[in-house]
C-alpha positions as CSV (number, residue, x, y, z in Angstrom):
1,X,-80.0,-7.6,-126.4
2,X,-79.3,-6.1,-129.9
3,X,-78.7,-2.6,-130.9
4,X,-81.1,-2.2,-133.9
5,X,-80.0,1.2,-135.0
6,X,-78.6,4.6,-133.9
7,X,-79.2,8.1,-135.1
8,X,-76.3,10.5,-134.8
9,X,-76.9,14.3,-135.1
10,X,-74.6,17.3,-135.3
11,X,-71.2,15.5,-134.8
12,X,-68.5,17.0,-137.0
13,X,-69.7,16.7,-140.6
14,X,-72.5,14.3,-139.8
15,X,-75.6,16.4,-139.5
16,X,-78.2,13.6,-139.3
17,X,-77.1,10.0,-139.9
18,X,-78.8,6.7,-139.2
19,X,-76.8,3.5,-138.8
20,X,-78.7,0.2,-139.0
21,X,-76.9,-2.7,-137.5
22,X,-77.1,-6.3,-138.8
23,X,-77.5,-9.1,-136.4
24,X,-73.9,-10.2,-136.7
25,X,-71.6,-8.0,-138.8
26,X,-71.9,-4.5,-140.2
27,X,-69.2,-2.8,-142.4
28,X,-68.6,0.9,-142.9
29,X,-67.6,1.4,-146.5
30,X,-67.0,4.8,-148.1
31,X,-64.6,7.2,-149.6
32,X,-62.1,9.2,-147.6
33,X,-63.6,12.0,-145.5
34,X,-67.1,10.5,-145.9
35,X,-67.6,10.2,-142.1
36,X,-66.6,6.6,-141.2
37,X,-64.1,7.6,-138.6
38,X,-66.4,10.4,-137.2
39,X,-69.2,7.9,-136.8
40,X,-67.1,5.4,-134.9
41,X,-65.5,8.2,-132.8
42,X,-69.0,9.3,-131.8
43,X,-70.0,5.8,-130.8
44,X,-67.0,5.5,-128.6
45,X,-67.4,9.0,-127.1
46,X,-71.1,8.5,-126.3
47,X,-71.1,4.8,-125.3
48,X,-67.6,3.7,-124.3
49,X,-64.9,6.2,-123.6
50,X,-67.2,9.0,-122.3
51,X,-64.5,11.3,-123.6
52,X,-64.6,15.0,-123.4
53,X,-66.1,16.7,-126.4
54,X,-64.4,19.7,-127.9
55,X,-65.4,22.6,-130.1
56,X,-64.1,20.7,-133.2
57,X,-66.7,18.0,-132.6
58,X,-69.4,20.5,-133.3
59,X,-70.3,21.2,-137.0
60,X,-68.4,24.2,-138.3
61,X,-71.5,25.3,-140.1
62,X,-73.2,25.9,-136.7
63,X,-70.4,28.0,-135.1
64,X,-72.0,31.2,-136.3
65,X,-75.2,30.3,-134.4
66,X,-73.1,29.5,-131.4
67,X,-71.5,33.0,-131.5
68,X,-74.9,34.5,-131.9
69,X,-76.0,32.9,-128.6
70,X,-72.9,34.6,-127.0
71,X,-73.8,38.0,-128.4
72,X,-77.4,37.6,-127.1
73,X,-76.1,36.8,-123.6
74,X,-73.8,39.8,-123.6
75,X,-76.7,42.3,-124.2
76,X,-79.1,40.6,-121.8
77,X,-79.0,41.8,-118.2
78,X,-77.4,39.4,-115.7
79,X,-80.7,39.3,-113.8
80,X,-82.5,37.9,-116.8
81,X,-82.3,34.4,-118.2
82,X,-82.7,33.6,-121.9
83,X,-83.8,30.5,-123.8
84,X,-81.0,28.9,-125.8
85,X,-81.7,26.1,-128.2
86,X,-78.5,24.2,-127.5
87,X,-80.1,20.8,-128.4
88,X,-80.5,21.8,-132.0
89,X,-76.8,22.6,-132.2
90,X,-74.9,20.1,-130.0
91,X,-74.2,16.4,-130.8
92,X,-76.7,13.7,-129.8
93,X,-76.9,10.0,-130.3
94,X,-80.2,8.1,-130.3
95,X,-79.7,4.4,-129.4
96,X,-82.4,1.9,-130.1
97,X,-82.1,-1.5,-128.5
98,X,-84.2,-4.6,-128.7
99,X,-84.5,-6.8,-125.7
100,X,-85.7,-10.4,-125.1
101,X,-88.6,-11.0,-122.8
102,X,-86.2,-12.6,-120.3
103,X,-84.2,-9.3,-120.1
104,X,-87.1,-7.1,-119.2
105,X,-86.0,-6.8,-115.6
106,X,-83.0,-4.9,-116.8
107,X,-85.0,-2.2,-118.6
108,X,-88.3,-2.1,-116.7
109,X,-87.7,1.5,-115.8
110,X,-87.4,2.4,-119.5
111,X,-90.6,0.9,-120.7
112,X,-92.7,3.7,-122.3
113,X,-96.1,2.0,-121.4
114,X,-97.4,-1.0,-119.6
115,X,-98.6,-2.3,-122.9
116,X,-95.1,-2.7,-124.2
117,X,-95.1,-5.6,-126.8
118,X,-91.5,-5.9,-127.9
119,X,-90.8,-2.5,-129.6
120,X,-87.2,-1.2,-129.5
121,X,-86.4,0.9,-126.5
122,X,-84.7,4.2,-127.3
123,X,-82.6,6.6,-125.3
124,X,-81.2,9.9,-126.5
125,X,-77.7,10.8,-125.2
126,X,-77.6,14.6,-125.6
127,X,-74.6,16.9,-125.0
128,X,-75.9,20.0,-123.4
129,X,-75.0,22.6,-120.7
130,X,-74.8,21.0,-117.2
131,X,-76.4,24.1,-115.9
132,X,-77.7,26.8,-118.2
133,X,-77.5,29.5,-115.6
134,X,-74.1,28.6,-114.3
135,X,-72.7,28.3,-117.9
136,X,-74.2,31.7,-119.0
137,X,-72.9,33.3,-115.8
138,X,-69.3,32.1,-116.4
139,X,-69.4,33.3,-120.1
140,X,-70.6,36.7,-119.1
141,X,-68.0,37.1,-116.4
142,X,-65.2,36.0,-118.8
143,X,-66.4,38.5,-121.4
144,X,-66.7,41.3,-119.0
145,X,-63.2,40.7,-117.6
146,X,-61.9,40.7,-121.1
147,X,-63.7,43.9,-122.1
148,X,-62.7,45.7,-118.9
149,X,-59.0,44.8,-119.5
150,X,-59.2,46.0,-123.0
151,X,-60.7,49.3,-122.0
152,X,-58.0,49.9,-119.3
153,X,-55.2,48.9,-121.8
154,X,-56.5,51.4,-124.4
155,X,-56.8,54.1,-121.8
156,X,-53.2,53.6,-120.7
157,X,-52.0,53.5,-124.3
158,X,-53.9,56.6,-125.3
159,X,-52.4,58.5,-122.4
160,X,-48.9,57.3,-123.3
161,X,-49.2,57.9,-127.0
162,X,-51.4,61.0,-126.8
163,X,-53.6,59.6,-129.5
164,X,-50.8,59.6,-132.1
165,X,-51.8,56.2,-133.3
166,X,-54.7,53.7,-132.8
167,X,-54.2,51.0,-130.2
168,X,-55.8,47.6,-130.6
169,X,-55.8,44.6,-128.4
170,X,-57.6,41.3,-128.3
171,X,-58.1,39.1,-125.3
172,X,-59.7,35.7,-124.7
173,X,-62.6,35.1,-125.1
174,X,-63.6,37.3,-128.1
175,X,-66.6,35.1,-128.8
176,X,-68.6,32.1,-127.5
177,X,-66.7,29.8,-129.8
178,X,-63.4,31.0,-128.3
179,X,-64.9,30.4,-124.8
180,X,-65.9,26.8,-125.7
181,X,-62.5,26.1,-127.1
182,X,-61.2,26.1,-123.5
183,X,-64.4,25.6,-121.4
184,X,-66.7,23.2,-123.2
185,X,-65.6,20.2,-121.2
186,X,-66.1,21.9,-117.8
187,X,-69.6,23.3,-118.7
188,X,-71.2,20.6,-120.7
189,X,-72.2,17.0,-120.0
190,X,-74.2,14.2,-121.6
191,X,-77.7,13.7,-120.4
192,X,-80.1,10.8,-121.3
193,X,-83.7,11.1,-122.4
194,X,-86.3,8.4,-123.0
195,X,-87.6,8.3,-126.5
196,X,-91.0,7.2,-127.9
197,X,-90.9,4.1,-130.2
198,X,-94.1,5.2,-131.8
199,X,-92.3,8.2,-133.3
200,X,-89.5,6.4,-135.0
201,X,-89.3,7.7,-138.6
202,X,-87.3,6.2,-141.5
203,X,-84.6,8.3,-143.2
204,X,-85.7,10.6,-146.0
205,X,-83.3,10.8,-149.0
206,X,-80.6,9.4,-146.8
207,X,-81.1,11.9,-144.0
208,X,-82.1,10.6,-140.6
209,X,-85.2,12.0,-138.9
210,X,-84.6,11.9,-135.2
211,X,-87.7,12.7,-133.1
212,X,-88.1,16.0,-131.4
213,X,-87.7,16.0,-127.7
214,X,-89.8,18.5,-125.8
215,X,-87.9,21.3,-124.0
216,X,-89.6,20.4,-120.7
217,X,-89.2,16.7,-120.9
218,X,-90.5,14.7,-117.9
219,X,-88.6,11.6,-118.9
220,X,-85.0,12.9,-118.4
221,X,-82.9,10.1,-117.1
222,X,-80.2,12.5,-115.7
223,X,-76.6,13.1,-116.5
224,X,-74.4,10.3,-117.7
225,X,-70.9,10.7,-116.2
226,X,-68.3,8.1,-116.9
227,X,-68.6,6.6,-113.4
228,X,-72.4,6.3,-113.5
229,X,-74.5,3.3,-114.5
230,X,-75.4,3.6,-118.2
231,X,-79.1,4.4,-118.9
232,X,-79.3,1.3,-121.1
233,X,-77.8,-1.6,-119.1
234,X,-75.0,-3.3,-121.0
235,X,-74.6,-0.4,-123.5
236,X,-71.2,1.0,-122.4
237,X,-67.6,0.0,-122.0
238,X,-68.5,-3.7,-121.7
239,X,-70.1,-3.8,-125.1
240,X,-68.1,-1.4,-127.1
241,X,-64.4,-2.0,-127.6
242,X,-62.0,-0.7,-130.2
243,X,-58.5,-1.6,-131.5
244,X,-56.2,-0.5,-134.4
245,X,-55.8,-3.0,-137.2
246,X,-52.9,-2.4,-139.5
247,X,-53.3,-3.2,-143.3
248,X,-51.4,-6.0,-144.9
249,X,-49.0,-3.5,-146.5
250,X,-47.8,-2.6,-143.0
251,X,-45.8,-5.8,-143.0
252,X,-43.4,-4.2,-145.5
253,X,-44.0,-0.6,-144.5
254,X,-44.7,-0.3,-140.8
255,X,-47.1,2.6,-140.1
256,X,-45.8,5.8,-138.6
257,X,-47.6,7.7,-135.9
258,X,-49.0,10.1,-138.4
259,X,-50.2,7.4,-140.9
260,X,-53.9,6.4,-140.9
261,X,-54.8,2.9,-139.8
262,X,-58.0,0.9,-140.0
263,X,-60.2,0.8,-136.9
264,X,-62.2,-2.1,-135.7
265,X,-65.1,-1.7,-133.3
266,X,-67.2,-4.4,-131.9
267,X,-70.6,-3.7,-130.3
268,X,-73.0,-6.3,-129.0
269,X,-71.8,-8.9,-131.5
270,X,-71.7,-6.4,-134.4
271,X,-68.4,-5.3,-136.0
272,X,-67.3,-2.3,-138.0
273,X,-64.1,-2.1,-140.1
274,X,-62.8,1.1,-141.7
């Protein structure tokens, strides 16, 4: 088994990035703040640690769209559901793996057709609401509680001050982004979707082109909690490990907790060094 490449989308400053892996060793080389650490963090969070994502893992450029979803929810009656395009906003990782013929028994449930002839098998790991309806309900309830408290506080202040001065108060959550700062981990999870190898597209001008996954996808493989079996056998904590490597200068100047250190990640025989 060999991971041929991955496509990472909407993780921090990495909008659409493809990483091709050599058979043995792959190096990440780039200037500071070019995304090396973010890429390795995403690989660990999706494939190894299954860590909780936070608001800061979402691109800042998309926060306005997130708040617009919140505003739309607030003006929509509770009895109505709305379509929200979370998949175009939230992080995802497409993992493409090549298997040998003697390993087919491990991935038979992932073969796109019975005519499979050795193409890489792809799975999208997508962060999305665990339940759209439940998540929307919790957000609406939090916003209503906040608004009702503000109205009551203003009424009490106006009565006491007799309108002599304006009274302002702000309570959590004032927006969808504020709500996700505290509640993203409890409302979102990673789900897996089977991809079509016939739709693999090369990057254009250095920008990855992940395939579109239909909204009503019949090949959803379900949620991927840390305790479950991974959708791609062997792609998980057993194949992804990381450790901190200190540079030679640390012999004379030991690093402090605040100082940056190189990161080494091994995956299926490949290695990355920052």
